[in-house]
C-alpha positions in Angstrom: 17.3 -35.7 8.9 18.6 -32.2 8.3 21.1 -30.8 10.7 19.9 -28.5 13.6 19.8 -24.8 13.1 22.9 -24.2 15.3 25.3 -26.2 13.1 27.5 -24.7 10.4 29.8 -26.5 8.0 32.6 -27.9 9.9 34.7 -29.8 7.4 36.8 -28.5 4.5 35.2 -28.2 1.0 38.5 -27.4 -0.8 38.7 -29.4 -3.9 35.1 -30.6 -3.4 34.9 -31.8 -7.1 37.4 -34.5 -6.2 35.6 -35.8 -3.1 32.7 -38.3 -2.9 29.4 -36.6 -2.6 28.7 -38.2 0.8 31.9 -36.5 2.1 30.9 -33.1 0.8 27.4 -33.4 2.2 28.8 -34.3 5.6 31.4 -31.5 5.6 28.6 -29.0 4.9 26.4 -30.4 7.7 23.5 -30.9 5.4 21.6 -33.8 3.7 20.7 -34.6 0.1 17.2 -33.3 1.0 18.5 -29.8 1.9 18.5 -27.7 5.0 15.8 -26.8 7.5 14.4 -23.3 7.3 16.0 -22.5 10.7 19.4 -23.7 9.6 19.2 -21.7 6.4 18.3 -18.5 8.3 21.3 -19.0 10.6 23.7 -19.6 7.7 22.3 -16.5 5.9 23.2 -14.4 9.0 26.6 -15.9 9.1 27.6 -15.7 5.4 25.4 -12.9 4.3 23.4 -12.6 1.1 24.4 -14.5 -2.1 25.4 -11.5 -4.1 28.5 -10.2 -5.8 27.6 -6.6 -4.8 29.2 -6.2 -1.3 28.5 -2.4 -1.2 26.2 -1.4 1.6 22.7 -0.3 0.5 22.2 3.4 0.1 20.8 4.3 3.5 19.2 7.7 4.2 22.3 8.8 6.2 24.6 7.6 3.4 22.6 9.5 0.8 22.6 12.6 2.9 26.4 12.5 3.4 26.9 11.9 -0.3 25.4 15.4 -1.0 28.3 16.9 0.8 30.9 15.0 -1.2 30.3 17.1 -4.3 33.4 19.2 -5.3 31.0 22.2 -5.7 29.7 21.8 -2.1 33.3 21.4 -0.8 34.2 24.7 -2.6 31.4 26.4 -0.8 32.5 25.0 2.5 35.9 26.4 1.8 34.3 29.8 1.0 32.5 29.6 4.3 35.8 29.0 6.2 37.4 31.9 4.5 34.5 34.2 5.6 34.8 33.0 9.2 38.6 33.6 9.1 38.0 37.2 8.1 35.1 37.6 10.6 32.4 37.9 7.9 29.9 36.2 10.2 26.8 37.0 8.3 28.2 36.0 4.9 29.5 32.7 6.4 26.1 32.0 8.0 24.1 32.7 4.7 26.5 30.6 2.6 26.2 27.7 5.1 22.4 27.9 5.2 22.2 27.9 1.4 24.6 24.9 1.2 22.6 22.9 3.8 19.3 23.8 2.2 20.5 22.8 -1.3 21.8 19.5 0.1 18.6 18.7 1.9 16.5 19.5 -1.1 18.6 17.2 -3.3 18.7 14.5 -0.6 15.0 14.4 -0.1 14.3 14.0 -3.8 17.0 11.5 -4.4 16.0 9.4 -1.3 12.4 9.2 -2.6 13.7 8.2 -6.1 16.0 5.6 -4.7 13.3 3.9 -2.6 10.9 3.9 -5.6 13.4 2.2 -7.8 14.3 -0.4 -5.2 10.6 -1.3 -4.9 10.3 -1.7 -8.6 13.4 -3.9 -9.0 12.1 -6.1 -6.2 9.2 -7.0 -8.5 11.5 -8.9 -10.9 14.1 -10.5 -8.7 15.5 -13.8 -9.9 14.0 -16.7 -7.9 15.4 -20.2 -7.3 13.8 -23.5 -6.3 15.5 -25.1 -3.2 14.7 -27.9 -0.9 13.9 -26.6 2.5 12.6 -29.0 5.2 12.6 -31.6 2.4 10.1 -29.8 0.2 10.6 -27.6 -2.9 10.3 -23.8 -2.2 10.9 -20.8 -4.4 13.1 -18.2 -2.8 15.1 -15.1 -4.0 18.5 -16.2 -5.3 20.2 -13.9 -2.8 18.9 -16.1 0.1 20.8 -19.2 -1.1 23.4 -20.5 1.4 26.1 -23.2 1.5 24.4 -26.5 2.2 21.3 -25.7 0.2 20.1 -28.2 -2.4 18.9 -26.4 -5.5 16.6 -27.8 -8.3 17.5 -26.6 -11.7 16.0 -27.0 -15.2 16.6 -25.8 -18.7 16.8 -22.0 -18.7 17.8 -21.7 -15.0 20.7 -19.5 -13.9 23.1 -21.4 -11.7 22.8 -19.4 -8.4 26.1 -20.3 -6.8 29.0 -22.9 -7.1 28.2 -26.4 -6.1 28.4 -30.2 -6.7 26.0 -32.1 -8.8 24.0 -34.7 -6.8 22.2 -36.0 -9.9 21.4 -34.8 -13.4 19.6 -35.8 -16.5 20.7 -34.6 -20.0 22.2 -31.5 -18.3 24.0 -29.3 -20.8 25.4 -26.0 -19.4 26.5 -22.8 -21.1 29.9 -21.9 -19.4 30.9 -19.2 -21.9 31.2 -16.5 -19.2 33.9 -18.5 -17.4 35.6 -20.6 -20.1 34.8 -18.7 -23.4 33.5 -22.0 -24.9 30.4 -21.2 -26.9 29.2 -24.8 -27.1 27.2 -26.3 -24.1 29.1 -28.8 -21.9 27.4 -31.9 -20.5 27.4 -32.2 -16.7 26.9 -35.3 -14.6 27.6 -36.6 -11.1 30.9 -38.1 -10.3 34.4 -37.5 -9.1 37.2 -35.7 -11.1 40.9 -35.2 -10.3 41.9 -32.6 -7.7 44.0 -30.8 -10.3 41.2 -30.7 -12.9 40.9 -27.5 -14.7 37.6 -25.6 -14.8 36.3 -27.1 -18.1 37.2 -30.6 -16.7 35.1 -30.2 -13.6 32.1 -31.8 -15.2 30.5 -32.7 -11.9 30.2 -29.0 -10.8 28.1 -26.1 -11.7 29.2 -22.5 -11.3 27.7 -19.1 -10.7 27.4 -17.1 -13.9 26.5 -20.1 -16.0 23.0 -21.4 -17.1 21.4 -24.7 -18.1 20.7 -25.1 -21.8 18.8 -28.3 -21.4 18.0 -31.1 -18.9 17.7 -31.0 -15.2 20.0 -31.1 -12.2 20.0 -31.3 -8.4 22.9 -29.1 -7.1 24.5 -29.0 -3.6 25.6 -25.4 -3.0 29.2 -25.2 -1.7 30.2 -21.6 -2.2 28.0 -18.4 -2.5 28.5 -14.7 -3.4 32.0 -13.4 -3.5 33.4 -16.8 -2.4 32.4 -18.3 -5.8 34.7 -18.6 -8.7 32.8 -15.9 -10.6 33.0 -13.8 -7.5 36.8 -14.0 -7.4 37.0 -13.1 -11.1 34.6 -10.1 -10.6 36.7 -8.8 -7.7 39.9 -8.9 -9.8 38.4 -7.3 -12.8 36.0 -4.9 -11.1 33.9 -4.8 -14.2 31.8 -1.8 -15.0 28.7 -1.9 -17.2 29.3 -0.3 -20.6 28.7 3.4 -20.8 25.5 4.4 -22.5 25.3 7.0 -25.2 23.5 9.4 -22.8 26.1 8.9 -20.1 28.9 9.6 -22.5 27.2 12.8 -23.5 26.7 13.9 -19.9 30.4 13.2 -19.3 31.5 15.3 -22.3 29.1 18.1 -21.2 30.7 18.0 -17.8 34.2 18.4 -19.3 33.0 21.5 -21.3 31.5 23.2 -18.2 34.6 22.4 -16.1 36.9 24.1 -18.6 34.6 27.2 -18.7 34.4 27.3 -14.9 38.1 27.0 -14.4 38.8 29.9 -16.8 36.1 32.0 -15.3 37.2 31.6 -11.7 40.9 32.3 -12.3 40.2 35.1 -14.7 37.6 37.0 -12.7 39.6 36.6 -9.5 42.8 37.9 -11.0 41.2 40.8 -12.7 39.2 41.9 -9.6 42.3 41.7 -7.5 44.3 43.8 -10.0 41.4 46.3 -9.9 42.1 46.7 -6.1 38.8 45.2 -5.0 38.8 43.3 -1.6 40.6 40.0 -2.3 38.3 37.9 -0.1 35.2 39.4 -1.7 36.8 38.8 -5.1 37.6 35.2 -4.3 34.1 34.5 -2.9 32.6 36.2 -6.0 34.6 34.1 -8.4 33.7 30.9 -6.6 30.0 31.8 -6.5 30.1 32.5 -10.2 31.5 29.0 -10.8 28.8 27.4 -8.6 26.1 29.5 -10.3 27.3 28.3 -13.7 27.4 24.6 -12.8 24.4 22.4 -13.1 25.1 21.1 -9.5 21.6 19.5 -9.3 22.1 17.6 -12.6 22.8 14.2 -10.8 19.8 14.7 -8.6 17.6 15.8 -11.5 18.7 12.8 -13.5 17.9 10.5 -10.6 14.5 12.0 -10.0 13.7 12.1 -13.7 14.7 8.5 -14.3 12.9 7.4 -11.1 9.7 9.2 -12.2 10.1 7.7 -15.6 10.5 4.2 -14.2 7.5 4.7 -11.9 5.4 5.9 -14.8 6.6 3.0 -17.0 5.7 0.6 -14.2 2.1 1.7 -14.3 2.2 0.8 -18.0 3.5 -2.7 -17.2 7.3 -2.1 -17.8 9.7 -2.7 -15.0 13.1 -1.0 -15.3 16.0 -3.0 -14.0 18.7 -0.7 -15.2 17.8 3.0 -15.0 20.2 4.2 -17.7 18.4 2.1 -20.3 15.5 4.5 -20.2 17.4 7.1 -22.3 18.4 4.4 -24.8 14.7 3.3 -25.0 13.8 6.8 -25.9 16.6 6.9 -28.6 15.7 3.4 -30.0 14.9 3.4 -33.7 15.1 -0.4 -34.4 13.3 -3.1 -32.4 14.1 -6.7 -33.1 11.8 -9.4 -31.8 10.7 -12.9 -32.2 7.2 -13.5 -33.4 5.8 -16.1 -31.0 3.9 -14.6 -28.1 4.8 -11.0 -29.2 3.3 -10.6 -32.6 1.1 -13.7 -32.2 -1.3 -14.9 -29.5 1.4 -17.3 -28.2 -1.3 -19.9 -27.4 -0.2 -22.5 -30.0 -2.8 -24.9 -31.3 -2.1 -28.3 -33.0 -4.2 -28.1 -36.1 -3.2 -31.4 -37.5 -1.2 -34.6 -37.0 -1.0 -35.8 -40.6 0.5 -38.7 -42.5 2.7 -38.3 -45.6 -0.5 -37.8 -47.7 -1.7 -35.0 -45.5 -4.5 -37.1 -43.9 -5.2 -37.2 -40.1 -3.2 -39.9 -38.5 -3.7 -41.4 -35.0 -0.2 -43.0 -35.2 1.5 -39.6 -35.8 -0.5 -38.0 -32.9 0.4 -40.9 -30.5 4.1 -40.8 -31.3 4.1 -37.0 -31.0 2.4 -37.2 -27.6 4.9 -39.7 -26.3 7.8 -37.5 -27.4 6.2 -34.4 -25.8 5.3 -36.1 -22.5 8.6 -37.8 -22.0 11.1 -35.1 -22.9 12.7 -33.4 -19.9 14.1 -30.3 -21.6 12.6 -26.8 -21.5 8.9 -26.9 -21.6 7.5 -25.2 -24.7 4.1 -24.3 -26.2 4.4 -26.8 -29.0 4.7 -29.8 -26.7 1.8 -28.4 -24.6 -0.3 -28.1 -27.7 0.4 -31.7 -28.7 -0.5 -33.1 -25.2 -3.6 -31.0 -25.1 -4.8 -32.2 -28.5 -4.0 -35.9 -27.6 -6.1 -35.5 -24.4 -8.9 -33.8 -26.3 -9.3 -36.7 -28.8 -8.7 -39.4 -26.2 -5.3 -40.5 -27.5 -3.5 -39.6 -24.3 -2.0 -43.0 -24.0 -0.3 -44.3 -20.8 3.3 -43.3 -20.7 5.7 -46.0 -22.1 8.8 -46.7 -20.1 11.4 -44.2 -21.1 14.9 -45.5 -21.6 16.8 -42.4 -22.6 16.6 -39.0 -24.3 18.7 -37.3 -26.9 18.1 -33.6 -26.0 17.2 -30.8 -28.4 20.0 -28.6 -29.6 20.1 -25.7 -32.0 22.4 -27.5 -34.5 20.3 -30.6 -34.9 17.0 -28.8 -34.3 15.3 -32.1 -33.2 14.7 -34.1 -30.0 14.4 -37.8 -29.6 13.1 -40.0 -26.8 13.9 -43.7 -26.6 11.0 -45.9 -25.2 10.7 -49.5 -24.4 9.1 -51.4 -27.3 8.9 -55.0 -26.1 11.1 -57.3 -23.9 14.3 -56.8 -25.8 13.6 -53.8 -28.1 13.3 -50.1 -28.0 12.0 -47.4 -30.3 13.4 -44.0 -31.1 10.7 -41.3 -31.6 12.2 -38.1 -33.1 10.4 -34.7 -33.5 11.8 -31.5 -34.8 12.1 -29.0 -37.7 10.9 -30.8 -40.9 14.1 -30.4 -42.9 16.3 -31.6 -40.0 14.1 -34.7 -39.4 14.0 -35.5 -43.1 17.8 -35.3 -43.1 18.1 -38.4 -40.9 15.2 -40.4 -42.6 15.7 -43.0 -45.3 12.1 -44.4 -45.3 8.5 -43.2 -45.0 5.5 -44.7 -43.3 2.9 -45.2 -46.0 -0.1 -46.7 -44.2 0.9 -50.1 -42.9 4.0 -50.3 -45.1 7.4 -48.8 -45.1 8.7 -47.3 -48.4 12.0 -45.8 -49.4 12.3 -42.0 -49.1 13.1 -41.3 -52.8 13.5 -38.0 -54.6 9.8 -38.1 -55.7 8.5 -38.4 -52.2 10.9 -35.8 -50.9 9.6 -33.4 -53.6 6.0 -34.1 -52.6 6.8 -33.6 -48.9 8.5 -30.3 -49.7 5.6 -29.1 -51.8 3.2 -29.8 -49.0 5.5 -28.0 -46.5 5.7 -24.9 -48.7 1.9 -24.8 -49.1 1.2 -25.1 -45.4 3.9 -22.5 -44.5 2.5 -20.0 -47.0 -0.8 -20.2 -45.0 1.0 -19.4 -41.7 1.4 -23.0 -40.3 4.5 -24.0 -38.5 5.3 -27.5 -39.6 7.3 -30.1 -37.7 8.3 -33.6 -38.7 7.9 -36.9 -36.7 9.9 -40.0 -37.3 10.7 -43.3 -35.6 12.6 -46.6 -35.8 13.2 -49.8 -33.9 16.5 -50.1 -32.1 18.2 -52.5 -29.8 18.5 -52.1 -26.0 21.8 -50.3 -25.0 23.1 -48.3 -22.1 23.2 -44.9 -23.8 22.0 -43.3 -27.0 23.4 -40.3 -28.9 22.5 -38.3 -32.0 24.5 -40.9 -33.9 21.6 -43.2 -33.4 19.4 -40.8 -35.2 19.9 -42.3 -38.7 17.9 -44.3 -41.2 14.7 -43.3 -39.5 11.2 -43.8 -40.9 9.4 -40.5 -41.6 5.9 -40.8 -40.1 4.2 -37.5 -41.0 3.6 -33.8 -40.1 2.6 -31.8 -37.1 0.9 -28.5 -38.1 0.7 -25.7 -35.6 -1.1 -22.4 -35.9 -0.4 -19.3 -33.8 -2.7 -16.5 -35.0 -1.7 -12.8 -34.9 -2.6 -11.0 -31.7 -5.7 -8.9 -32.1 -4.8 -5.3 -32.6 -1.1 -6.0 -33.2 -1.5 -4.4 -36.7 -2.3 -1.1 -34.9 0.6 -1.5 -32.6 2.9 -2.0 -35.6 1.5 1.2 -37.1 2.0 3.0 -33.8 5.7 1.9 -33.6 6.2 3.1 -37.2 4.8 6.5 -36.2 7.2 6.6 -33.3 10.1 6.2 -35.8 10.8 2.6 -34.7 11.5 0.0 -37.4 10.3 -3.5 -36.4 12.4 -6.4 -37.5 11.5 -10.0 -36.9 14.2 -12.6 -36.0 12.8 -16.1 -36.0 13.8 -19.7 -36.4 10.8 -20.3 -38.5 11.0 -20.5 -42.3 10.5 -17.5 -44.6 7.0 -18.4 -45.8 5.6 -18.5 -42.2 7.3 -15.2 -41.3 6.1 -13.5 -44.5 2.6 -14.7 -44.0 2.6 -13.2 -40.5 4.1 -9.9 -41.7 1.4 -9.6 -44.3 -1.3 -10.4 -41.7 -0.1 -7.6 -39.3 0.6 -5.0 -42.0 4.3 -5.0 -41.6 6.0 -3.7 -44.7 8.8 -6.2 -45.7 11.8 -4.6 -47.4 14.0 -7.7 -47.4 14.4 -11.3 -46.1 17.6 -13.0 -45.0 18.0 -16.6 -44.0 20.4 -18.0 -41.5 22.2 -19.9 -44.3 22.6 -16.8 -46.3 23.8 -14.9 -43.3 26.6 -17.3 -42.7 28.0 -16.5 -46.2 28.2 -12.8 -45.5 31.3 -11.0 -44.3 30.6 -8.5 -41.5 30.8 -5.4 -43.7 28.3 -7.0 -46.1 26.0 -7.9 -43.3 26.0 -4.3 -42.0 24.5 -3.1 -45.2 22.0 -6.0 -45.6 20.8 -5.8 -42.0 19.6 -2.2 -42.3 17.7 -3.2 -45.5 16.2 -6.4 -44.1 12.9 -6.8 -42.2 12.7 -10.6 -41.8 15.6 -12.7 -40.5 14.4 -16.3 -40.8 15.7 -19.8 -40.1 18.1 -18.1 -37.7 20.0 -20.0 -35.0 20.6 -18.3 -31.6 24.3 -17.6 -32.3 23.3 -15.4 -35.3 21.0 -13.1 -33.3 23.9 -11.3 -31.6 25.6 -10.8 -34.9 22.5 -9.2 -36.4 22.2 -6.8 -33.4 25.9 -5.8 -33.8 25.5 -5.2 -37.5 22.6 -2.9 -37.0 24.5 -1.0 -34.3 27.4 -0.6 -36.7 25.1 1.3 -39.1 24.3 3.8 -36.3 21.0 2.4 -35.1 20.0 2.3 -31.5 18.7 -1.3 -31.2 16.3 -2.9 -28.9 15.9 -6.7 -28.6 12.9 -8.4 -27.2 13.5 -12.0 -26.1 12.5 -14.5 -23.5 14.4 -17.7 -24.3 17.6 -19.5 -23.2 19.4 -18.5 -26.3 18.4 -14.8 -26.2 20.8 -13.8 -23.5 23.8 -12.9 -25.9 21.5 -10.7 -28.0 19.9 -9.1 -24.9 23.4 -8.2 -23.7 24.5 -6.9 -27.1 21.4 -4.7 -27.7 21.3 -1.1 -26.5 18.0 -2.0 -24.8 17.5 -5.6 -23.7 13.8 -6.3 -23.2 12.4 -9.5 -21.7 9.1 -10.6 -20.0 8.2 -11.6 -16.5 7.5 -15.2 -17.6 10.9 -15.5 -19.4 13.6 -18.0 -18.3 15.9 -16.7 -15.6 18.9 -16.3 -17.9 16.9 -14.0 -20.3 15.3 -12.0 -17.5 18.7 -11.4 -15.8 20.3 -10.2 -19.1 17.4 -7.7 -19.7 17.4 -4.0 -19.0 13.6 -3.8 -19.0 11.1 -6.5 -18.1 7.5 -6.4 -19.5 4.8 -7.7 -17.1 2.9 -8.6 -20.3 4.3 -10.2 -23.4 2.7 -7.4 -25.4 4.1 -4.8 -27.8 1.4 -2.4 -26.7 3.1 -2.3 -23.3 6.4 -1.6 -25.0 4.9 1.1 -27.1 3.9 2.9 -23.9 7.4 2.3 -22.5 9.0 3.9 -25.5 6.9 7.0 -25.0 7.8 7.0 -21.3 11.5 6.7 -22.2 11.3 9.6 -24.6 9.5 11.7 -22.0 12.2 11.0 -19.5 14.9 11.9 -22.0 13.2 15.1 -22.9 12.8 16.3 -19.3 16.4 15.6 -18.5 17.5 17.8 -21.5 15.1 20.6 -20.3 17.2 21.1 -17.2 20.4 21.1 -19.2 18.9 23.7 -21.6 17.7 25.9 -18.8 21.1 25.7 -17.1 23.2 26.3 -20.2 21.0 29.3 -21.4 20.2 31.3 -18.3 23.0 30.3 -15.9 25.7 30.7 -18.5 24.4 34.1 -19.7 24.0 35.5 -16.1 27.3 34.3 -14.9 29.1 35.6 -18.0 27.4 39.0 -17.6 28.3 39.3 -14.0 31.9 38.4 -14.7 32.0 41.1 -17.4 30.3 43.7 -15.3 32.7 43.2 -12.5 35.5 44.5 -14.7 34.0 48.0 -15.3 31.9 48.5 -12.2 33.6 50.0 -9.1 31.9 47.3 -7.0 30.9 43.7 -7.4 27.5 43.4 -9.2 26.3 40.7 -6.7 27.7 39.4 -3.5 28.6 35.8 -3.2 25.7 35.0 -0.9 23.3 36.7 -3.3 24.6 34.6 -6.2 24.2 31.4 -4.2 20.7 32.4 -3.1 19.8 33.1 -6.7 21.1 29.7 -7.7 19.2 28.0 -4.9 15.9 29.6 -5.7 16.1 28.9 -9.4 16.8 25.2 -8.6 13.4 24.8 -6.8 11.3 24.8 -10.0 14.1 22.7 -11.6 13.3 19.9 -9.2 9.8 19.7 -10.7 11.0 19.4 -14.3 10.9 15.6 -13.9 7.1 15.7 -13.9 6.7 18.3 -16.7 4.5 17.7 -19.7 6.3 16.9 -23.0 5.1 18.0 -26.4 4.0 15.1 -28.6 6.6 15.9 -31.3 9.4 15.1 -28.8 7.8 11.7 -28.3 6.9 10.9 -31.9 10.5 10.6 -33.0 13.6 9.2 -31.4 16.1 11.7 -30.1 19.8 11.2 -29.3 22.4 13.1 -27.3 23.9 15.9 -29.4 26.7 17.8 -27.7 27.3 20.2 -30.6 23.6 21.1 -30.5 23.7 21.8 -26.8 26.9 23.8 -27.1 25.3 26.0 -29.9 22.2 26.4 -27.7 24.3 27.5 -24.8 26.1 30.1 -26.9 23.1 31.5 -28.6 20.8 31.8 -25.6 23.6 32.7 -23.2 24.6 35.6 -25.4 20.9 36.6 -25.7 20.7 36.6 -21.9 23.8 38.7 -21.7 22.4 41.4 -24.0 19.5 41.9 -21.6 21.8 41.7 -18.6 23.9 44.5 -20.0 20.8 46.5 -20.9 19.8 46.2 -17.2 23.3 47.2 -16.1 23.3 50.3 -18.3 19.9 51.5 -17.1 20.8 50.9 -13.5 24.3 52.4 -13.6 24.0 55.1 -16.2 20.3 56.2 -16.1 19.0 55.4 -12.6 22.5 55.9 -11.1 21.7 53.2 -8.5 23.8 52.9 -5.4 25.6 49.5 -4.9 23.0 48.0 -2.6 20.1 49.2 -4.9 22.0 48.0 -8.0 22.5 44.5 -6.5 18.9 44.2 -5.4 17.6 45.2 -8.8 20.0 43.0 -10.6 19.2 40.0 -8.3 15.5 40.3 -9.1 16.1 40.7 -12.9 18.5 37.8 -13.2 16.3 35.4 -11.2 13.1 36.4 -13.0 14.7 36.0 -16.4 16.0 32.6 -15.4 12.6 31.5 -14.2 10.7 32.6 -17.3 13.4 31.4 -19.8 12.9 27.9 -18.4 9.2 28.1 -19.5 10.4 29.3 -22.9 13.2 26.8 -23.7 11.3 23.8 -22.3 9.4 23.5 -25.6 10.1 24.1 -29.3 6.7 25.6 -29.7 5.7 29.1 -28.7 5.6 28.9 -24.9 1.9 29.8 -24.7 1.1 26.8 -26.9 2.7 24.2 -24.6 1.2 23.8 -21.2 3.9 23.2 -18.5 3.4 20.6 -15.8 1.3 21.7 -12.8 4.1 21.6 -10.2 6.5 23.4 -12.6 4.0 26.2 -13.1 3.1 26.5 -9.5 6.7 26.4 -8.2 7.8 29.0 -10.8 5.0 31.3 -9.9 5.7 31.0 -6.1 9.5 31.6 -6.5 8.8 34.6 -8.9 6.5 36.3 -6.3 9.0 35.6 -3.5 11.7 37.2 -5.6 9.8 40.4 -6.1 8.9 40.5 -2.5 12.4 39.8 -1.2 13.6 43.4 -0.8 10.6 44.2 1.4 10.8 41.3 3.7 12.1 41.6 7.3 15.8 40.8 7.5 16.5 41.3 3.8 19.2 43.7 4.7 21.2 40.8 6.1 21.4 39.4 2.5 22.4 42.8 1.2 19.0 43.9 -0.2 17.1 47.2 0.0 13.6 48.1 -1.0 13.3 49.4 -4.5 11.2 52.3 -5.7 8.2 51.4 -7.9 9.8 52.9 -11.0 12.7 50.5 -10.9 10.5 47.5 -10.2 8.3 48.4 -13.3 11.5 48.8 -15.4 12.6 45.3 -14.3 9.3 43.7 -15.2 9.4 45.4 -18.6 12.9 44.1 -19.3 11.7 40.6 -18.3 8.8 40.8 -20.7 11.0 42.0 -23.4 13.4 39.2 -22.7 10.6 36.6 -23.1 9.8 38.1 -26.5 13.5 38.0 -27.5 13.9 34.4 -26.3 10.9 33.3 -28.4 12.2 35.0 -31.5 15.7 33.5 -30.9 14.2 30.1 -30.4 12.3 30.2 -33.7 15.4 31.3 -35.5 17.6 28.7 -33.8 15.4 25.7 -34.4 14.7 26.8 -38.0 18.5 27.1 -38.7 19.6 24.0 -36.7 16.8 21.5 -37.6 
């Protein structure tokens, strides 16, 4: 019986690998059949979730407080305090209201984005099978507790540290902990107390995964108490910085330098000009705030969140938000063929003898091998069993004695079955060449003949002919052996070759159109497969994939890294590739400047998924592949990925729109005000007016995430380009300053406006130009040929009308505004219209020159 819910582990589990399993079970107050549901709930409350991330979830209050941790906000709070000290109560109140309003706007949008992302991620959480109340149940891995008994199979991630209760052909990848690339066999038992990590062969650890076999694991340590948790705490690992994040960081450095020079310079010059020091300081600070894209983090969160939600409607779940930009930049996609380019429903088209004739013996042997193997289930075995059942050759299972599991070096799997009172039989199935390598004889009808060179040549000719027609060909072999306690791959020798297994997996309907669509998007498709070249070439021809080169795994091994870099870019088909070579191919493509995506769903795809700029898996993938992926497809379908790429590029484009708007309008306006303050006898705008201007212009900015994107920005991959953005900022910033100084000249020299009237007019002109330039620079087309998103258009129109009405609203005098005569208002609207024409002309010149 399982322990009652109130009991917790009472004994010590230190050195549990050196203790008998009964003692460890007792110390954990559990049984070999697991915990009760009540006991598990009580332990989860005591130890907390099984996760390495101990940071509290971002609650609404925490997100709100985070808005006030920004250096820009703190600067404004400092400015408010200064205003209060010098008894500028109205200025202090206005600044404080604007700060709070900006923070609330950013908080609301970010809170909604965060909730949406958490809901999406919950759809692809890793699940684990545990024994609860003595029956298997599937639960989230985070709900695992000490004392749980977990059932694992090939492809499973080990959810926590524990002791093996029983195992069969259990080979584990421990490279994340030991650096050893080859799988290690695990089995129940007792090892020495001082055993090193690799020597603890009776334990499984968090961060590792099963390559083959099965295991029943008693969980001893979870979360941060695991070995992997201790390592993670010491290293405090960060995910690698994406290209887009690196660009944002460099962009931030550029703006910080400009802001620092602007604040110090403007403050010093205005003080030397005998203007009020407090006003000069507030003005300089407000200029810095006005120049900064303070909503960029929120805009990025909102844009990425909306992008993730849109991609979810297309069947793509985003697990790591920053991968969206890389998906938009991706120009090479590497994928296996089975299930992605093909239907994935494999059919056994023939069980044939050495003469190519149907053979019941071959089918029966293949069915025994497929039914008795305990490794990762695969479609080939399912197809064999289905065909055997269809023709009535689904024989009763023979008694299995042992199994020699599949591995990627041998590329074959053997089962040993009882074959009489004192005899056994090995049945081996695998890649044809690898099966033939351990065969010395062939089954020719009722007789056994030597496998001489002539027969090998005949077999190879048949293999090539079938492969050229798209068939995947496996070999089947057998031999009689004596009864022994254990069998290994050394027993796979001098086998009798029995015949062939032919499988056919037709191309998916419409995949040829998908390949053409990806090509139009500027994405090269490359196939990485373990199949032979003839099968891959046949598929490529069937789906219309233009093949520029083929490279086998054997050839790849002979290439130095520099040579592979060149070959990889020129190669479409990578065939007969083993899993360890996949990551090397990805790295080679990246070295040549490609942004590489990798689509995989198998045990051995995890290294390549980690290495790729965009790791893509499917919802039906093994845990280790799904955990390594940035994106998870709900359908194993390139059509879904095609839509995801478009979504990624839309998100990328809308993020850059905000940056373009900020760097063009804000930079020009702030630069103009800084310059005007040097020759005007008064400040061109008060600090509260600058902040209000900045706040109002950010309202439409929040809607950019849902803006429409021109198809030319989706049809080709785009990458972060800081020199391009810097040039854009200079050109359009200077253009903005030209019209700013035109406005200054008309107001000061022609109209001879008083300070309050000057500031009111300049506030309206600067905000209107910033609003309209956002509609101009959001597209490379003429602005009237690119329809903005509905919310962007509406919010821009509402803020523009509010801007014009501001001087006439009650209480506007508190903000330092005064009603303007109609002549000045008409002049401001005319300057705005002229600015739009100038921005359109500059845009055409800029893109023609730059692109």
